[in-house]
N, CA, C and O atoms as a Tinker XYZ file with bonds, in Angstrom:
   376  protein
     1  N      0.752000   15.952000   -6.408000    73     2
     2  CA     0.199000   14.964000   -7.657000    64     1     3
     3  C     -0.401000   15.476000   -8.376000    63     2     4     5
     4  O     -1.269000   16.336000   -8.232000    81     3
     5  N      0.063000   14.923000   -9.373000    73     3     6
     6  CA    -1.275000   15.410000  -10.508000    64     5     7
     7  C     -2.180000   14.960000  -10.907000    63     6     8     9
     8  O     -2.451000   14.089000  -10.080000    81     7
     9  N     -3.407000   14.921000  -12.181000    73     7    10
    10  CA    -4.267000   15.262000  -12.174000    64     9    11
    11  C     -4.900000   13.503000  -12.276000    63    10    12    13
    12  O     -5.931000   13.127000  -11.717000    81    11
    13  N     -4.097000   12.728000  -13.023000    73    11    14
    14  CA    -4.287000   11.525000  -13.310000    64    13    15
    15  C     -4.436000   10.941000  -11.877000    63    14    16    17
    16  O     -5.461000   10.271000  -11.752000    81    15
    17  N     -3.808000   11.015000  -10.980000    73    15    18
    18  CA    -3.713000   10.208000  -10.084000    64    17    19
    19  C     -4.629000   10.516000   -9.066000    63    18    20    21
    20  O     -5.375000    9.764000   -8.439000    81    19
    21  N     -4.473000   11.687000   -8.994000    73    19    22
    22  CA    -5.678000   12.337000   -8.123000    64    21    23
    23  C     -6.967000   11.769000   -8.553000    63    22    24    25
    24  O     -7.516000   11.104000   -7.674000    81    23
    25  N     -7.617000   11.860000   -9.718000    73    23    26
    26  CA    -8.733000   11.031000  -10.310000    64    25    27
    27  C     -8.573000    9.646000   -9.897000    63    26    28    29
    28  O     -9.448000    9.119000   -9.210000    81    27
    29  N     -7.447000    8.959000  -10.284000    73    27    30
    30  CA    -7.522000    7.958000   -9.517000    64    29    31
    31  C     -8.168000    7.227000   -8.057000    63    30    32    33
    32  O     -8.977000    6.341000   -7.784000    81    31
    33  N     -7.324000    8.132000   -7.365000    73    31    34
    34  CA    -7.694000    8.117000   -5.665000    64    33    35
    35  C     -9.345000    8.445000   -5.595000    63    34    36    37
    36  O    -10.188000    7.833000   -4.938000    81    35
    37  N     -9.519000    9.480000   -6.384000    73    35    38
    38  CA   -11.124000    9.415000   -6.071000    64    37    39
    39  C    -12.047000    8.355000   -6.899000    63    38    40    41
    40  O    -13.263000    8.543000   -6.924000    81    39
    41  N    -11.615000    7.521000   -7.404000    73    39    42
    42  CA   -12.390000    6.442000   -8.189000    64    41    43
    43  C    -12.113000    5.303000   -6.988000    63    42    44    45
    44  O    -13.126000    4.642000   -6.761000    81    43
    45  N    -10.733000    4.870000   -6.021000    73    43    46
    46  CA   -10.422000    4.331000   -5.758000    64    45    47
    47  C    -11.406000    4.201000   -4.542000    63    46    48    49
    48  O    -11.907000    3.143000   -4.161000    81    47
    49  N    -11.646000    5.709000   -3.873000    73    47    50
    50  CA   -12.387000    5.590000   -2.830000    64    49    51
    51  C    -13.819000    5.603000   -3.039000    63    50    52    53
    52  O    -14.524000    5.167000   -2.129000    81    51
    53  N    -14.399000    6.070000   -4.181000    73    51    54
    54  CA   -15.294000    5.944000   -3.977000    64    53    55
    55  C    -15.770000    4.009000   -4.633000    63    54    56    57
    56  O    -16.865000    3.528000   -4.340000    81    55
    57  N    -15.068000    3.475000   -5.204000    73    55    58
    58  CA   -15.144000    1.647000   -5.266000    64    57    59
    59  C    -15.370000    1.422000   -3.932000    63    58    60    61
    60  O    -16.451000    0.971000   -3.551000    81    59
    61  N    -14.181000    1.769000   -2.931000    73    59    62
    62  CA   -14.246000    0.741000   -1.895000    64    61    63
    63  C    -15.320000    1.142000   -0.557000    63    62    64    65
    64  O    -15.577000    0.629000    0.533000    81    63
    65  N    -15.708000    2.189000   -1.213000    73    63    66
    66  CA   -17.254000    2.904000   -0.628000    64    65    67
    67  C    -17.921000    1.569000   -0.671000    63    66    68    69
    68  O    -17.975000    0.644000    0.140000    81    67
    69  N    -18.492000    1.783000   -2.061000    73    67    70
    70  CA   -19.747000    0.931000   -2.704000    64    69    71
    71  C    -19.402000   -0.450000   -2.441000    63    70    72    73
    72  O    -20.350000   -1.235000   -2.407000    81    71
    73  N    -18.174000   -0.932000   -2.236000    73    71    74
    74  CA   -18.213000   -2.804000   -1.887000    64    73    75
    75  C    -17.640000   -2.819000   -0.305000    63    74    76    77
    76  O    -16.910000   -3.780000   -0.061000    81    75
    77  N    -17.746000   -2.396000    0.192000    73    75    78
    78  CA   -17.032000   -2.580000    1.826000    64    77    79
    79  C    -18.163000   -1.982000    2.387000    63    78    80    81
    80  O    -18.911000   -1.100000    1.967000    81    79
    81  N    -18.144000   -2.615000    3.390000    73    79    82
    82  CA   -18.609000   -1.714000    5.152000    64    81    83
    83  C    -17.182000   -1.827000    5.918000    63    82    84    85
    84  O    -16.324000   -2.702000    6.044000    81    83
    85  N    -17.426000   -0.071000    6.508000    73    83    86
    86  CA   -16.004000    0.116000    7.166000    64    85    87
    87  C    -16.419000   -0.283000    8.776000    63    86    88    89
    88  O    -17.515000   -0.536000    9.277000    81    87
    89  N    -14.994000   -0.222000    9.379000    73    87    90
    90  CA   -13.959000   -0.282000    9.164000    64    89    91
    91  C    -13.851000   -2.333000    8.281000    63    90    92    93
    92  O    -14.601000   -3.305000    8.367000    81    91
    93  N    -12.715000   -2.119000    7.653000    73    91    94
    94  CA   -12.670000   -3.254000    6.904000    64    93    95
    95  C    -11.364000   -3.717000    7.043000    63    94    96    97
    96  O    -10.651000   -3.135000    7.859000    81    95
    97  N    -10.884000   -4.702000    6.370000    73    95    98
    98  CA    -9.463000   -5.495000    6.005000    64    97    99
    99  C     -9.551000   -4.882000    4.305000    63    98   100   101
   100  O    -10.439000   -4.660000    3.482000    81    99
   101  N     -7.906000   -4.767000    4.388000    73    99   102
   102  CA    -7.665000   -4.193000    3.002000    64   101   103
   103  C     -6.420000   -5.140000    2.536000    63   102   104   105
   104  O     -6.011000   -5.987000    3.330000    81   103
   105  N     -6.020000   -5.047000    1.686000    73   103   106
   106  CA    -4.336000   -6.204000    1.287000    64   105   107
   107  C     -4.232000   -4.812000    0.179000    63   106   108   109
   108  O     -4.993000   -4.351000   -0.671000    81   107
   109  N     -2.790000   -4.420000    0.726000    73   107   110
   110  CA    -1.877000   -3.522000   -0.035000    64   109   111
   111  C     -1.042000   -4.036000   -0.958000    63   110   112   113
   112  O     -0.272000   -4.558000   -0.151000    81   111
   113  N     -0.663000   -4.256000   -1.822000    73   111   114
   114  CA     0.651000   -4.854000   -2.824000    64   113   115
   115  C      1.530000   -3.992000   -2.895000    63   114   116   117
   116  O      1.173000   -2.819000   -3.003000    81   115
   117  N      2.452000   -4.213000   -2.869000    73   115   118
   118  CA     3.577000   -3.229000   -3.262000    64   117   119
   119  C      4.820000   -3.872000   -3.818000    63   118   120   121
   120  O      5.358000   -4.847000   -3.294000    81   119
   121  N      5.269000   -3.238000   -4.972000    73   119   122
   122  CA     6.753000   -4.079000   -5.148000    64   121   123
   123  C      7.736000   -3.039000   -4.932000    63   122   124   125
   124  O      7.194000   -1.943000   -5.071000    81   123
   125  N      9.232000   -2.923000   -4.587000    73   123   126
   126  CA    10.386000   -2.341000   -4.168000    64   125   127
   127  C     11.348000   -3.198000   -4.561000    63   126   128   129
   128  O     11.247000   -4.424000   -4.583000    81   127
   129  N     12.526000   -2.383000   -4.953000    73   127   130
   130  CA    13.696000   -2.735000   -5.330000    64   129   131
   131  C     14.246000   -3.848000   -4.160000    63   130   132   133
   132  O     13.985000   -3.627000   -2.978000    81   131
   133  N     14.776000   -4.674000   -4.431000    73   131   134
   134  CA    15.505000   -5.229000   -3.237000    64   133   135
   135  C     16.510000   -4.871000   -2.673000    63   134   136   137
   136  O     17.646000   -5.306000   -2.859000    81   135
   137  N     15.929000   -3.464000   -1.418000    73   135   138
   138  CA    17.039000   -3.200000   -0.561000    64   137   139
   139  C     16.090000   -3.075000    0.841000    63   138   140   141
   140  O     14.984000   -2.566000    1.023000    81   139
   141  N     17.066000   -3.800000    1.781000    73   139   142
   142  CA    16.611000   -3.861000    2.864000    64   141   143
   143  C     15.646000   -2.527000    3.514000    63   142   144   145
   144  O     14.543000   -2.486000    4.059000    81   143
   145  N     16.704000   -1.458000    3.139000    73   143   146
   146  CA    16.455000    0.113000    3.445000    64   145   147
   147  C     14.897000    0.291000    3.302000    63   146   148   149
   148  O     14.195000    0.586000    4.269000    81   147
   149  N     14.395000    0.090000    2.013000    73   147   150
   150  CA    13.355000    0.496000    0.770000    64   149   151
   151  C     11.968000   -0.514000    1.896000    63   150   152   153
   152  O     10.964000   -0.040000    2.428000    81   151
   153  N     12.479000   -1.999000    1.915000    73   151   154
   154  CA    11.508000   -2.805000    2.549000    64   153   155
   155  C     10.798000   -2.769000    3.981000    63   154   156   157
   156  O      9.720000   -3.184000    4.406000    81   155
   157  N     12.242000   -1.861000    4.716000    73   155   158
   158  CA    11.959000   -1.239000    6.199000    64   157   159
   159  C     10.953000   -0.257000    6.087000    63   158   160   161
   160  O     10.077000   -0.280000    6.951000    81   159
   161  N     10.894000    0.581000    5.225000    73   159   162
   162  CA    10.371000    1.961000    4.759000    64   161   163
   163  C      8.774000    1.603000    4.755000    63   162   164   165
   164  O      7.928000    2.300000    5.314000    81   163
   165  N      8.486000    0.311000    3.976000    73   163   166
   166  CA     7.501000    0.022000    3.945000    64   165   167
   167  C      6.421000   -0.655000    5.199000    63   166   168   169
   168  O      5.240000   -0.496000    5.509000    81   167
   169  N      7.575000   -1.486000    5.691000    73   167   170
   170  CA     6.721000   -2.117000    6.967000    64   169   171
   171  C      6.831000   -1.144000    8.120000    63   170   172   173
   172  O      6.367000   -1.396000    9.232000    81   171
   173  N      7.355000   -0.213000    7.868000    73   171   174
   174  CA     7.610000    0.560000    9.242000    64   173   175
   175  C      6.202000    1.834000    8.795000    63   174   176   177
   176  O      5.796000    2.402000    9.809000    81   175
   177  N      5.612000    2.210000    7.709000    73   175   178
   178  CA     4.653000    2.756000    7.505000    64   177   179
   179  C      3.020000    2.151000    7.826000    63   178   180   181
   180  O      1.954000    2.761000    7.904000    81   179
   181  N      3.382000    0.529000    7.987000    73   179   182
   182  CA     2.039000    0.105000    8.569000    64   181   183
   183  C      2.589000   -0.720000   10.255000    63   182   184   185
   184  O      2.192000   -1.790000   10.716000    81   183
   185  N      3.595000    0.247000   10.842000    73   183   186
   186  CA     3.741000   -0.305000   12.053000    64   185   187
   187  C      2.779000    0.144000   13.087000    63   186   188   189
   188  O      2.401000    1.315000   13.123000    81   187
   189  N      2.331000   -0.837000   14.011000    73   187   190
   190  CA     1.652000   -0.856000   15.016000    64   189   191
   191  C      0.126000   -0.456000   15.012000    63   190   192   193
   192  O     -0.600000    0.230000   15.732000    81   191
   193  N     -0.029000   -1.246000   13.801000    73   191   194
   194  CA    -1.568000   -1.137000   13.111000    64   193   195
   195  C     -2.365000   -2.490000   13.121000    63   194   196   197
   196  O     -3.581000   -2.559000   12.947000    81   195
   197  N     -1.610000   -3.457000   13.326000    73   195   198
   198  CA    -2.263000   -5.231000   13.663000    64   197   199
   199  C     -1.896000   -5.927000   12.255000    63   198   200   201
   200  O     -2.374000   -7.010000   11.916000    81   199
   201  N     -1.017000   -5.200000   11.499000    73   199   202
   202  CA    -1.131000   -5.459000    9.897000    64   201   203
   203  C     -0.325000   -6.771000    9.941000    63   202   204   205
   204  O      0.578000   -6.933000   10.762000    81   203
   205  N     -0.713000   -7.804000    8.938000    73   203   206
   206  CA     0.255000   -8.975000    8.267000    64   205   207
   207  C      1.193000   -8.473000    7.486000    63   206   208   209
   208  O      0.771000   -7.647000    6.677000    81   207
   209  N      2.163000   -8.664000    7.461000    73   207   210
   210  CA     3.148000   -8.283000    6.642000    64   209   211
   211  C      3.836000   -9.651000    5.682000    63   210   212   213
   212  O      4.285000  -10.569000    6.369000    81   211
   213  N      3.903000   -9.766000    4.573000    73   211   214
   214  CA     4.552000  -10.997000    3.529000    64   213   215
   215  C      5.591000  -10.401000    2.796000    63   214   216   217
   216  O      5.492000   -9.203000    2.529000    81   215
   217  N      6.244000  -10.826000    2.550000    73   215   218
   218  CA     7.443000  -10.573000    1.599000    64   217   219
   219  C      7.808000  -11.419000    0.902000    63   218   220   221
   220  O      7.833000  -12.528000    1.437000    81   219
   221  N      8.288000  -11.340000   -0.682000    73   219   222
   222  CA     8.623000  -12.311000   -1.391000    64   221   223
   223  C      9.501000  -11.653000   -2.285000    63   222   224   225
   224  O      9.205000  -10.607000   -2.862000    81   223
   225  N     10.585000  -12.255000   -2.410000    73   223   226
   226  CA    11.789000  -11.869000   -3.264000    64   225   227
   227  C     11.523000  -12.191000   -5.192000    63   226   228   229
   228  O     11.668000  -13.336000   -5.619000    81   227
   229  N     11.207000  -11.231000   -5.979000    73   227   230
   230  CA    11.710000  -11.886000   -7.554000    64   229   231
   231  C     12.644000  -13.367000   -8.013000    63   230   232   233
   232  O     13.831000  -13.553000   -7.749000    81   231
   233  N     12.001000  -14.030000   -8.539000    73   231   234
   234  CA    13.279000  -14.934000   -9.182000    64   233   235
   235  C     14.501000  -14.473000   -9.384000    63   234   236   237
   236  O     15.462000  -15.240000   -9.325000    81   235
   237  N     14.652000  -13.114000   -9.661000    73   235   238
   238  CA    16.148000  -12.635000   -9.936000    64   237   239
   239  C     16.627000  -12.168000   -8.501000    63   238   240   241
   240  O     17.792000  -11.907000   -8.199000    81   239
   241  N     15.349000  -12.102000   -7.543000    73   239   242
   242  CA    16.004000  -11.148000   -6.294000    64   241   243
   243  C     16.404000   -9.534000   -6.369000    63   242   244   245
   244  O     16.951000   -8.814000   -5.535000    81   243
   245  N     15.742000   -9.169000   -8.155000    73   243   246
   246  CA    16.019000   -7.497000   -8.232000    64   245   247
   247  C     14.708000   -6.871000   -6.996000    63   246   248   249
   248  O     14.833000   -6.056000   -6.082000    81   247
   249  N     13.777000   -7.474000   -7.354000    73   247   250
   250  CA    12.847000   -6.745000   -6.815000    64   249   251
   251  C     11.728000   -7.635000   -5.368000    63   250   252   253
   252  O     11.469000   -8.826000   -5.199000    81   251
   253  N     11.358000   -6.508000   -4.650000    73   251   254
   254  CA    10.930000   -7.827000   -3.166000    64   253   255
   255  C      9.250000   -7.650000   -3.557000    63   254   256   257
   256  O      9.084000   -6.908000   -4.525000    81   255
   257  N      8.311000   -8.067000   -3.113000    73   255   258
   258  CA     6.793000   -7.757000   -3.322000    64   257   259
   259  C      6.613000   -7.649000   -1.742000    63   258   260   261
   260  O      7.128000   -8.328000   -0.853000    81   259
   261  N      5.847000   -6.735000   -1.681000    73   259   262
   262  CA     5.449000   -6.479000   -0.072000    64   261   263
   263  C      3.802000   -6.589000    0.182000    63   262   264   265
   264  O      3.217000   -5.580000   -0.210000    81   263
   265  N      3.066000   -7.461000    0.674000    73   263   266
   266  CA     1.761000   -7.624000    0.753000    64   265   267
   267  C      1.077000   -7.482000    2.487000    63   266   268   269
   268  O      1.380000   -8.111000    3.501000    81   267
   269  N      0.262000   -6.599000    2.306000    73   267   270
   270  CA     0.140000   -6.568000    3.625000    64   269   271
   271  C     -1.291000   -6.166000    3.776000    63   270   272   273
   272  O     -1.825000   -5.191000    3.247000    81   271
   273  N     -2.000000   -7.303000    4.799000    73   271   274
   274  CA    -3.697000   -7.014000    5.304000    64   273   275
   275  C     -3.561000   -6.290000    6.711000    63   274   276   277
   276  O     -3.109000   -6.654000    7.796000    81   275
   277  N     -4.177000   -5.031000    6.214000    73   275   278
   278  CA    -4.913000   -4.368000    7.951000    64   277   279
   279  C     -6.107000   -3.855000    7.670000    63   278   280   281
   280  O     -6.569000   -3.362000    6.641000    81   279
   281  N     -6.725000   -4.120000    9.190000    73   279   282
   282  CA    -7.423000   -3.422000    9.095000    64   281   283
   283  C     -8.146000   -2.022000    8.891000    63   282   284   285
   284  O     -8.349000   -1.568000   10.016000    81   283
   285  N     -8.531000   -1.311000    8.094000    73   283   286
   286  CA    -8.560000    0.292000    7.631000    64   285   287
   287  C    -10.156000    0.564000    8.424000    63   286   288   289
   288  O    -11.106000   -0.155000    8.733000    81   287
   289  N     -9.765000    2.262000    8.553000    73   287   290
   290  CA   -11.254000    2.763000    8.977000    64   289   291
   291  C    -12.093000    3.041000    8.572000    63   290   292   293
   292  O    -13.207000    3.181000    9.077000    81   291
   293  N    -11.456000    3.295000    6.756000    73   291   294
   294  CA   -12.323000    4.115000    5.773000    64   293   295
   295  C    -11.350000    4.449000    4.660000    63   294   296   297
   296  O    -10.157000    4.735000    4.759000    81   295
   297  N    -12.172000    4.343000    3.493000    73   295   298
   298  CA   -11.618000    4.574000    2.068000    64   297   299
   299  C    -10.482000    5.736000    2.290000    63   298   300   301
   300  O     -9.326000    5.663000    1.873000    81   299
   301  N    -11.061000    6.849000    3.050000    73   299   302
   302  CA    -9.908000    7.747000    3.348000    64   301   303
   303  C     -8.619000    7.617000    3.997000    63   302   304   305
   304  O     -7.812000    8.544000    3.921000    81   303
   305  N     -8.371000    6.623000    4.586000    73   303   306
   306  CA    -7.485000    6.100000    5.052000    64   305   307
   307  C     -6.385000    5.106000    4.251000    63   306   308   309
   308  O     -5.173000    4.902000    4.331000    81   307
   309  N     -7.565000    4.577000    3.388000    73   307   310
   310  CA    -6.872000    3.733000    2.613000    64   309   311
   311  C     -5.626000    4.570000    1.687000    63   310   312   313
   312  O     -4.398000    4.592000    1.769000    81   311
   313  N     -6.747000    5.305000    0.676000    73   311   314
   314  CA    -5.544000    6.252000    0.231000    64   313   315
   315  C     -4.531000    6.995000    1.159000    63   314   316   317
   316  O     -3.311000    6.875000    1.050000    81   315
   317  N     -5.153000    7.762000    2.069000    73   315   318
   318  CA    -3.661000    8.417000    2.602000    64   317   319
   319  C     -2.250000    7.379000    2.991000    63   318   320   321
   320  O     -1.102000    7.780000    3.180000    81   319
   321  N     -2.629000    6.268000    3.028000    73   319   322
   322  CA    -1.346000    4.863000    3.339000    64   321   323
   323  C     -1.143000    4.965000    2.169000    63   322   324   325
   324  O      0.022000    4.685000    1.886000    81   323
   325  N     -1.999000    5.355000    1.007000    73   323   326
   326  CA    -0.921000    5.178000   -0.586000    64   325   327
   327  C     -0.543000    6.114000   -0.790000    63   326   328   329
   328  O      0.227000    5.994000   -1.742000    81   327
   329  N     -0.612000    7.456000   -0.353000    73   327   330
   330  CA    -0.051000    8.461000   -0.952000    64   329   331
   331  C      1.480000    8.474000    0.422000    63   330   332   333
   332  O      2.700000    8.571000    0.282000    81   331
   333  N      0.780000    8.356000    1.378000    73   331   334
   334  CA     2.226000    8.518000    2.506000    64   333   335
   335  C      3.222000    7.179000    2.012000    63   334   336   337
   336  O      4.421000    7.365000    2.216000    81   335
   337  N      2.869000    5.937000    1.424000    73   335   338
   338  CA     4.118000    5.333000    0.585000    64   337   339
   339  C      4.637000    5.782000   -0.486000    63   338   340   341
   340  O      5.802000    5.527000   -0.788000    81   339
   341  N      3.897000    6.471000   -1.169000    73   339   342
   342  CA     4.335000    7.049000   -2.543000    64   341   343
   343  C      5.454000    7.505000   -2.555000    63   342   344   345
   344  O      6.230000    7.385000   -3.503000    81   343
   345  N      5.774000    8.300000   -1.129000    73   343   346
   346  CA     7.513000    9.256000   -1.300000    64   345   347
   347  C      8.871000    7.386000   -1.205000    63   346   348   349
   348  O     10.017000    7.485000   -1.643000    81   347
   349  N      8.549000    6.525000   -0.824000    73   347   350
   350  CA     9.554000    5.537000   -1.177000    64   349   351
   351  C      9.603000    5.726000   -2.906000    63   350   352   353
   352  O      8.868000    5.695000   -3.892000    81   351
   353  N     11.300000    5.985000   -2.423000    73   351   354
   354  CA    11.601000    5.700000   -3.903000    64   353   355
   355  C     11.788000    4.272000   -4.510000    63   354   356   357
   356  O     12.374000    3.425000   -3.836000    81   355
   357  N     11.326000    3.976000   -5.728000    73   355   358
   358  CA    10.958000    2.736000   -6.237000    64   357   359
   359  C     10.018000    1.990000   -6.156000    63   358   360   361
   360  O     10.034000    0.979000   -6.859000    81   359
   361  N      8.827000    2.258000   -5.219000    73   359   362
   362  CA     7.645000    1.527000   -5.134000    64   361   363
   363  C      6.576000    1.610000   -6.371000    63   362   364   365
   364  O      6.305000    2.497000   -7.180000    81   363
   365  N      6.274000    0.778000   -6.232000    73   363   366
   366  CA     4.807000    0.648000   -7.367000    64   365   367
   367  C      4.087000   -0.362000   -6.972000    63   366   368   369
   368  O      4.292000   -1.574000   -7.033000    81   367
   369  N      3.036000    0.389000   -6.471000    73   367   370
   370  CA     1.556000    0.069000   -5.552000    64   369   371
   371  C      0.828000   -0.572000   -7.303000    63   370   372   373
   372  O      0.902000   -0.242000   -8.486000    81   371
   373  N      0.057000   -1.797000   -6.339000    73   371   374
   374  CA    -1.641000   -2.119000   -7.455000    64   373   375
   375  C     -2.047000   -2.977000   -6.277000    63   374   376
   376  O     -3.130000   -3.563000   -6.284000    81   375
């Protein structure tokens, strides 16, 4: 992980710690190329966590937005999940 990404995750953890009490619901949003395998990889990362997953294809159909609402135990868990899904080719987190 590069230094800029590492600093981002440190800031995210601090911000989440200061703005929420944990455990807390967290909304992840990702964009992936519209490919059933990639969408399934994202969904599988949150399997058995009681998450609510919504997908929506872009107008042109080239990309799919994946929104996942899930209860996380701590800011560290939130960041760990971002790092886990970042290995999916073509994924964009926001």
